[in-house]
C-alpha positions as CSV (number, residue, x, y, z in Angstrom):
1,M,-47.7,184.6,83.0
2,R,-43.8,185.2,82.5
3,G,-42.2,181.9,84.1
4,R,-39.4,182.1,86.3
5,G,-36.2,182.5,84.5
6,E,-37.5,185.0,82.0
7,V,-36.0,188.4,81.5
8,P,-38.8,191.4,81.0
9,G,-38.5,192.8,77.5
10,L,-36.7,189.9,76.1
11,T,-38.7,189.2,73.2
12,K,-37.7,186.3,70.6
13,R,-36.4,188.3,67.6
14,F,-35.3,185.6,65.6
15,S,-37.3,182.5,63.8
16,R,-36.0,179.2,65.2
17,R,-33.9,177.5,63.0
18,W,-32.2,174.1,64.3
19,I,-29.4,172.6,62.8
20,L,-28.9,168.6,63.6
21,G,-25.7,167.6,64.9
22,A,-25.0,164.5,63.3
23,G,-24.5,163.8,59.8
24,S,-27.5,163.5,57.7
25,S,-26.9,160.2,56.2
26,A,-26.9,159.0,60.0
27,L,-29.7,160.7,60.7
28,A,-31.6,159.5,57.7
29,A,-30.7,155.3,58.8
30,A,-32.1,156.5,62.1
31,L,-35.4,157.5,60.9
32,I,-36.2,155.0,58.3
33,S,-35.1,152.1,60.0
34,P,-38.2,151.3,62.5
35,I,-36.0,147.9,64.0
36,Q,-33.1,149.7,64.6
37,G,-35.1,152.7,66.2
38,L,-36.9,149.5,68.1
39,A,-33.5,148.8,69.9
40,Q,-32.0,152.2,70.8
41,D,-34.2,155.5,71.8
42,V,-33.5,158.3,70.6
43,H,-33.5,161.5,72.6
44,Y,-33.0,165.1,71.2
45,F,-30.7,167.4,73.1
46,R,-31.2,171.1,72.5
47,I,-28.3,173.5,72.3
48,G,-29.1,177.4,72.3
49,T,-26.3,179.2,70.1
50,G,-27.0,182.9,69.0
51,E,-27.6,184.6,66.0
52,T,-27.2,183.2,62.3
53,G,-23.4,183.3,61.1
54,G,-22.2,184.7,64.7
55,S,-19.5,183.0,66.8
56,L,-21.9,181.2,69.1
57,F,-24.5,179.8,66.5
58,I,-21.2,178.4,64.1
59,L,-19.8,176.8,68.2
60,G,-22.9,175.8,68.6
61,G,-23.4,173.7,65.3
62,V,-19.6,172.4,65.4
63,I,-20.4,171.0,69.3
64,A,-23.9,169.4,68.6
65,S,-22.0,167.5,65.8
66,A,-19.5,166.2,68.4
67,V,-22.0,164.8,71.1
68,S,-24.7,163.3,68.7
69,N,-24.4,159.8,68.5
70,P,-27.6,158.7,66.5
71,P,-28.9,154.8,66.5
72,G,-27.5,153.0,63.2
73,S,-24.3,155.2,63.4
74,R,-20.8,153.3,63.1
75,S,-19.1,153.3,66.5
76,C,-16.8,155.8,67.6
77,D,-13.8,152.8,67.0
78,D,-14.8,152.4,63.5
79,G,-14.4,156.0,62.6
80,G,-17.8,156.9,63.4
81,S,-19.7,159.2,65.2
82,C,-18.1,159.4,69.2
83,G,-21.1,161.1,70.7
84,V,-23.8,159.8,73.5
85,P,-25.2,157.0,72.0
86,G,-28.9,157.5,70.7
87,L,-28.5,161.2,70.9
88,I,-29.2,163.7,68.4
89,A,-28.3,167.4,69.3
90,L,-29.8,170.2,68.1
91,A,-28.4,173.8,67.6
92,Q,-31.1,176.3,68.0
93,T,-30.3,179.9,66.6
94,T,-31.4,182.5,69.3
95,A,-30.5,186.2,70.2
96,G,-27.9,184.9,72.3
97,S,-26.8,184.7,76.0
98,V,-29.3,186.2,77.9
99,E,-32.2,184.1,75.9
100,N,-30.6,181.1,76.4
101,V,-30.2,181.3,80.1
102,A,-33.5,182.6,80.5
103,D,-35.2,179.5,78.0
104,I,-32.8,176.6,79.8
105,G,-34.3,178.4,83.6
106,S,-38.2,177.6,82.1
107,G,-36.9,174.4,80.7
108,Q,-37.4,175.7,76.6
109,L,-33.8,174.5,76.3
110,D,-31.7,171.5,77.6
111,S,-28.6,173.4,77.0
112,G,-27.1,177.1,75.8
113,L,-23.9,178.7,75.3
114,C,-23.6,182.1,77.1
115,Q,-21.2,184.5,78.2
116,A,-19.5,184.4,81.7
117,D,-21.3,187.6,82.7
118,V,-24.3,186.9,82.1
119,A,-24.5,183.6,83.5
120,Y,-23.4,185.2,86.8
121,W,-26.1,187.6,86.7
122,A,-28.4,185.3,85.9
123,Y,-27.5,183.4,88.3
124,S,-27.4,185.7,91.1
125,G,-30.6,187.4,89.9
126,K,-28.6,190.7,89.5
127,D,-28.6,193.2,87.0
128,I,-31.7,192.4,84.2
129,F,-32.6,189.3,86.1
130,E,-33.2,191.4,89.2
131,H,-36.6,191.8,88.5
132,A,-37.6,188.4,87.3
133,G,-35.8,186.5,89.8
134,A,-32.5,184.3,90.0
135,I,-32.2,181.4,87.5
136,A,-30.4,179.3,90.7
137,K,-30.8,176.1,88.4
138,L,-27.9,177.3,85.8
139,R,-25.2,174.8,86.0
140,A,-21.8,174.5,83.6
141,L,-20.7,171.5,81.8
142,A,-17.5,174.0,80.3
143,N,-15.5,177.1,80.1
144,L,-15.2,176.8,76.0
145,Y,-13.0,179.5,75.1
146,E,-13.0,183.3,75.8
147,E,-14.1,186.3,74.1
148,S,-12.7,190.0,73.9
149,V,-14.0,193.5,74.5
150,H,-13.4,195.6,71.6
151,V,-13.8,199.4,71.7
152,I,-13.6,200.4,68.1
153,V,-12.9,204.1,66.9
154,H,-12.1,206.0,64.2
155,R,-8.2,206.2,63.9
156,D,-8.2,209.8,62.7
157,G,-10.6,210.9,65.4
158,K,-10.5,212.7,68.2
159,I,-11.5,209.6,70.8
160,K,-7.9,208.7,72.4
161,S,-9.5,206.6,75.4
162,I,-12.8,205.3,76.8
163,G,-13.1,208.7,79.0
164,D,-13.3,210.6,75.7
165,L,-16.3,208.4,74.6
166,K,-19.3,211.0,76.9
167,N,-21.4,212.4,74.3
168,A,-19.6,210.1,71.5
169,R,-22.1,208.1,69.0
170,V,-21.5,204.7,70.4
171,N,-23.0,201.2,69.6
172,L,-23.5,198.9,72.7
173,G,-25.1,196.6,70.7
174,P,-28.8,194.9,70.5
175,K,-31.1,195.7,73.9
176,D,-31.7,192.8,75.7
177,S,-28.0,191.4,74.5
178,G,-25.4,190.3,76.8
179,N,-22.9,192.6,74.2
180,L,-24.9,195.3,76.2
181,L,-24.7,194.2,79.5
182,T,-20.9,193.5,79.1
183,A,-20.6,197.4,77.4
184,R,-22.4,198.6,80.3
185,L,-20.0,196.8,82.4
186,V,-16.9,198.4,81.3
187,L,-18.2,202.0,80.6
188,K,-19.4,201.7,84.0
189,A,-15.7,201.2,85.3
190,F,-14.8,204.5,83.7
191,G,-17.5,206.4,85.0
192,L,-20.3,206.7,82.2
193,N,-23.3,204.9,81.4
194,E,-25.6,205.3,78.6
195,K,-27.2,209.1,79.6
196,K,-23.6,210.1,79.2
197,L,-23.3,209.0,75.6
198,K,-25.5,209.0,72.4
199,A,-26.3,205.0,72.5
200,D,-26.9,202.8,69.3
201,Y,-28.5,199.8,69.5
202,G,-28.0,198.3,66.3
203,D,-26.7,194.9,65.7
204,L,-23.0,194.9,64.1
205,A,-23.9,194.5,60.7
206,T,-25.7,197.6,61.3
207,A,-23.6,198.9,63.2
208,A,-20.5,198.6,61.4
209,G,-21.9,199.7,58.5
210,K,-22.7,203.0,60.0
211,F,-19.6,203.3,61.3
212,A,-18.0,203.3,58.1
213,D,-20.4,205.8,56.7
214,G,-19.6,208.3,59.5
215,G,-22.6,207.8,61.3
216,L,-21.2,206.0,64.7
217,D,-18.0,207.4,66.9
218,A,-17.3,204.0,68.3
219,L,-18.6,200.3,68.8
220,V,-18.3,198.4,71.8
221,V,-18.1,194.7,70.8
222,L,-17.9,191.6,72.5
223,G,-16.2,188.7,70.2
224,E,-13.4,186.1,69.1
225,V,-10.0,187.4,68.3
226,P,-9.9,188.2,65.1
227,M,-13.9,188.8,64.4
228,P,-14.5,188.5,61.1
229,A,-16.7,191.5,61.1
230,V,-14.5,193.3,62.4
231,V,-11.5,192.4,59.8
232,D,-14.0,193.5,57.1
233,L,-14.6,196.8,58.4
234,A,-10.7,197.3,59.6
235,A,-9.9,196.8,55.9
236,K,-12.4,199.1,54.3
237,T,-12.0,202.1,57.1
238,P,-9.1,202.8,59.2
239,I,-10.0,201.8,63.2
240,T,-7.9,201.9,66.2
241,L,-8.9,199.7,69.1
242,L,-8.6,201.5,72.7
243,P,-6.9,199.8,75.2
244,V,-9.5,198.6,78.1
245,G,-6.8,198.7,81.1
246,G,-5.4,200.6,83.9
247,D,-6.4,200.8,87.9
248,K,-10.4,200.9,87.2
249,V,-10.2,197.6,85.2
250,A,-7.7,196.2,87.8
251,Q,-10.7,197.1,90.6
252,L,-13.5,195.9,88.0
253,R,-12.0,192.2,87.8
254,I,-11.3,192.4,91.5
255,D,-15.3,193.3,92.0
256,N,-15.9,190.2,89.0
257,D,-13.6,187.8,88.9
258,F,-15.2,185.9,86.1
259,L,-13.0,188.7,83.8
260,S,-9.2,188.1,82.5
261,V,-7.0,190.1,81.6
262,D,-6.4,189.7,77.5
263,I,-4.5,190.7,75.0
264,I,-5.4,191.7,71.2
265,P,-2.5,191.1,69.2
266,A,-1.1,193.5,66.3
267,E,-1.8,191.3,63.7
268,A,-5.9,190.6,64.2
269,Y,-6.7,193.7,62.6
270,A,-5.3,196.2,59.5
271,G,-3.3,198.3,60.7
272,G,-3.7,197.3,64.5
273,G,-1.3,197.6,67.5
274,V,-0.9,195.6,70.5
275,T,-3.9,196.6,72.7
276,S,-5.0,195.4,76.4
277,T,-8.5,194.5,77.5
278,V,-10.3,192.2,79.2
279,G,-11.8,188.9,78.3
280,I,-15.1,187.1,78.9
281,G,-15.4,183.0,78.6
282,I,-18.3,181.7,77.0
283,L,-19.6,178.6,78.9
284,W,-21.5,175.8,77.7
285,L,-24.8,175.8,80.4
286,V,-27.3,173.7,81.4
287,S,-29.9,172.8,84.4
288,A,-29.3,171.5,87.4
289,D,-32.2,168.6,86.6
290,L,-30.0,167.7,83.8
291,D,-29.3,163.6,84.8
292,E,-26.3,163.4,85.8
293,Q,-24.7,160.6,83.8
294,L,-26.0,162.2,80.5
295,A,-24.2,165.4,81.6
296,Y,-21.1,163.2,82.2
297,D,-21.7,161.7,78.8
298,L,-22.1,164.9,77.0
299,T,-18.9,166.7,79.0
300,K,-17.2,163.2,77.5
301,A,-18.1,163.1,74.3
302,L,-17.0,167.2,74.0
303,W,-13.5,166.5,74.7
304,N,-13.3,163.2,73.0
305,K,-9.8,163.3,71.5
306,A,-12.0,162.4,67.8
307,N,-14.0,165.4,68.4
308,R,-10.6,167.3,67.8
309,K,-11.1,167.8,64.3
310,L,-14.3,168.8,64.2
311,L,-13.1,172.1,66.5
312,D,-10.0,173.0,64.5
313,E,-11.6,172.7,61.1
314,T,-13.9,175.8,62.3
315,G,-10.6,177.7,62.4
316,A,-9.4,179.9,65.3
317,L,-12.5,179.7,67.2
318,G,-13.0,176.0,67.5
319,R,-8.8,176.1,68.1
320,Q,-9.3,178.0,71.2
321,V,-11.4,175.4,72.6
322,R,-9.2,173.4,74.9
323,P,-10.1,171.4,77.9
324,G,-7.3,173.1,80.0
325,A,-9.7,176.3,80.3
326,A,-12.5,173.7,81.1
327,L,-13.2,175.2,84.6
328,Q,-11.4,178.7,84.7
329,A,-13.5,181.6,85.3
330,V,-16.4,179.8,85.9
331,P,-19.5,181.8,88.0
332,V,-21.8,179.0,88.7
333,P,-21.4,175.9,90.2
334,I,-20.8,172.7,87.5
335,H,-22.9,170.1,86.9
336,P,-21.9,166.9,89.1
337,G,-21.8,164.9,86.1
338,A,-19.1,167.0,84.6
339,Q,-17.2,167.5,87.3
340,R,-17.2,163.5,87.7
341,Y,-15.6,163.4,84.3
342,Y,-13.1,166.3,85.4
343,S,-12.0,164.5,88.0
344,E,-11.6,160.9,86.8
345,L,-9.6,162.6,83.6
346,E,-7.1,164.1,86.3
347,M,-6.6,160.6,87.7
348,L,-5.8,159.1,84.0
349,P,-2.2,157.5,84.7
350,G,-0.1,159.7,82.7
351,N,-2.5,162.6,82.5
352,T,-1.5,165.1,85.6
353,D,1.3,167.1,83.3
354,N,-0.8,167.4,80.2
355,P,-1.9,171.1,80.0
356,D,-5.1,170.2,78.5
357,N,-6.2,168.6,81.0
358,P,-8.2,170.9,83.7
359,S,-7.9,170.4,87.5
360,P,-10.6,168.6,89.3
361,D,-9.8,170.5,92.1
362,A,-11.3,174.0,90.5
363,Q,-13.8,175.8,91.9
364,P,-16.4,177.8,90.2
365,A,-16.0,181.5,90.7
366,N,-18.7,183.1,93.1
367,P,-20.7,179.8,93.7
């Protein structure tokens, strides 16, 4: 029997791989020191991420490290872990956003990273979640960063606009993926759907190879800027990014307020130009059943200034993760524990003018 919140057709396409969110020495101390273990309970916390090597997988591992503080670790004040005392977070490979929300709903994951559009459809029971029913227990801890829609075509090809994709060979991402749902949303704004295309559902690595060999005319990809896979593709094959803008996209944003106006800079990809597009936030989601104090502690650990280095060391991706956008364009309710942290942060003396401080008055879109 399928549990509430599970999505028809969703398969576990990846074997489970776990990344411990703490230093190995600290973890070893926790496991081999029964005296310390008795003094402090160990709490394991699962974070669903994405495909191995992808941006969600990488970021999930960093977050797991940031919020972990195994028994036996040095204190934060002494230069040790600044995570939640007694907590060991585990970053888990998954198929991405769709699987993560389904597993949060069924209790198989404690939390997960997810595109804002997928979070909205899951919470409201729309699109592919209509049959299984709304996952109404979804709650957000933070909007972490924004990903951009890339519509990639051959620079010397005949496709000059999204409307020209009709009858073209277009990769939309794997079936049951968040990428596919976003691609459908964008195409619909321009009067297109999968029946009007020669749709391809391969993963990005496979699709990029087919595109380079001339087997595909276009790729519709959601990802951080710059996307390493697209950087590699642009270095080998002349590409152009199509603009995702105009009146049709303006209406799309009115209808879907989890979308934002975004710009991909010219220097992002070889031979590229400034490209207007739409952006979608990547959220850290939990269940409404999560203990309020734990949600508070997780949020506080995520934004602890001592953990800033962990995020910055991941490169451009981690540097985008800033608390100033934590409550922006979040289409599900904020968990009360996280909201309490943001409210307290705003009230700290001297913090009101800090652009990295989110406003406690920000409200989730489409609550």
